[in-house]
C-alpha positions as CSV (number, residue, x, y, z in Angstrom):
1,M,-27.6,0.3,-4.8
2,A,-26.1,-1.3,-7.9
3,K,-22.8,-3.1,-7.7
4,L,-19.8,-1.3,-8.9
5,H,-17.7,-2.6,-11.8
6,Y,-14.5,-4.2,-10.5
7,P,-11.8,-3.1,-10.6
8,T,-12.6,0.4,-9.6
9,R,-10.1,3.2,-10.1
10,M,-9.1,3.1,-6.4
11,A,-8.7,-0.7,-6.6
12,K,-6.4,-0.4,-9.7
13,S,-4.3,2.2,-8.0
14,S,-4.1,0.2,-4.8
15,L,-3.0,-2.9,-6.7
16,A,-0.4,-0.8,-8.6
17,I,1.4,0.3,-5.5
18,L,1.0,-3.0,-3.8
19,D,2.4,-4.8,-6.8
20,H,5.4,-2.5,-7.0
21,P,7.0,-2.2,-3.5
22,Q,10.0,-0.5,-4.9
23,G,7.8,2.2,-6.4
24,I,5.8,3.0,-9.5
25,S,5.4,6.2,-11.4
26,G,2.0,7.8,-12.1
27,L,2.5,7.2,-15.8
28,M,3.1,3.5,-15.3
29,I,0.0,3.3,-13.1
30,D,-1.9,4.8,-16.0
31,F,-0.4,2.7,-18.7
32,N,-0.2,-0.7,-16.9
33,Y,-3.5,-0.5,-15.1
34,F,-5.6,1.2,-17.8
35,I,-6.5,4.2,-15.8
36,S,-6.1,7.9,-16.5
37,S,-4.6,10.1,-13.8
38,G,-4.0,7.3,-11.4
39,R,-2.0,9.6,-9.2
40,N,-5.3,11.2,-8.1
41,E,-6.3,7.9,-6.4
42,V,-2.8,7.7,-4.9
43,N,-3.4,11.1,-3.4
44,D,-6.8,9.9,-2.2
45,L,-5.1,7.1,-0.3
46,I,-2.9,9.8,1.3
47,N,-5.6,12.3,2.1
48,D,-8.7,10.2,2.7
49,H,-7.2,6.9,4.1
50,D,-4.2,8.3,6.0
51,V,-1.7,6.1,4.1
52,H,1.9,7.2,4.1
53,I,3.1,7.1,0.5
54,I,6.7,8.2,-0.2
55,K,6.9,10.4,-3.2
56,T,10.2,10.7,-5.0
57,E,11.0,13.0,-7.9
58,E,13.2,11.4,-10.6
59,K,14.6,12.8,-13.8
60,N,13.6,11.3,-17.1
61,K,16.2,9.5,-19.1
62,H,16.8,12.6,-21.2
63,G,17.2,14.9,-18.2
64,T,14.6,17.3,-19.6
65,G,12.0,16.8,-16.9
66,T,10.9,14.9,-13.8
67,F,8.3,12.4,-12.8
68,T,7.0,11.2,-9.4
69,V,7.5,7.7,-8.1
70,Y,5.0,6.5,-5.5
71,R,6.0,3.9,-2.9
72,I,4.3,2.6,0.3
73,A,6.3,3.5,3.3
74,D,6.1,0.3,5.4
75,R,4.1,-2.8,6.3
76,T,1.6,-0.8,8.5
77,N,0.7,1.4,5.5
78,A,0.5,-1.6,3.2
79,E,-2.1,-3.1,5.6
80,K,-4.1,0.2,5.2
81,V,-3.9,-0.1,1.4
82,I,-5.0,-3.8,1.6
83,K,-8.0,-2.7,3.8
84,V,-8.9,-0.1,1.1
85,L,-8.6,-2.7,-1.6
86,N,-10.8,-5.2,0.2
87,G,-13.4,-2.4,0.8
88,E,-13.4,-1.8,-3.0
89,R,-13.8,-5.5,-3.6
90,M,-16.7,-5.7,-1.2
91,K,-18.5,-2.8,-2.9
92,C,-18.3,-4.8,-6.1
93,G,-19.7,-7.9,-4.5
94,L,-16.4,-9.8,-4.5
95,E,-14.7,-11.6,-1.6
96,S,-11.7,-10.1,0.2
97,L,-8.2,-11.0,-0.7
98,T,-7.2,-14.4,0.6
99,Q,-4.8,-14.7,3.6
100,A,-2.2,-16.1,1.2
101,E,-2.5,-13.0,-1.0
102,I,-2.4,-10.6,1.9
103,D,0.7,-12.4,3.3
104,F,2.4,-12.2,-0.1
105,Y,1.9,-8.4,-0.3
106,L,2.9,-7.8,3.3
107,S,6.1,-9.9,2.9
108,Q,7.4,-7.3,0.4
109,F,7.3,-4.5,3.0
110,K,9.5,-3.8,6.0
111,E,8.1,-3.6,9.5
């Protein structure tokens, strides 16, 4: 089996929601992480990996529409996302996140 190219779509989406503990919109995932329809991978985290992601509908600045903001619910769910991210890294032949990186991400989430 050939190695996958890192970062995969799932890795990018996982990093996006880990990097933004206060929440990130689907559009910002797409724009900042160079991925189209990143919300699909967020839904895969919810449906396939049993991660609790809080979805909040917010109005745009003009009040003409809404967008969804995705946020990891708590530290336990952040650990699940880190596990998924490490799995994606392993598929691509990379090492897992270091303990310092894991501790940094987990420190941003409540128990």
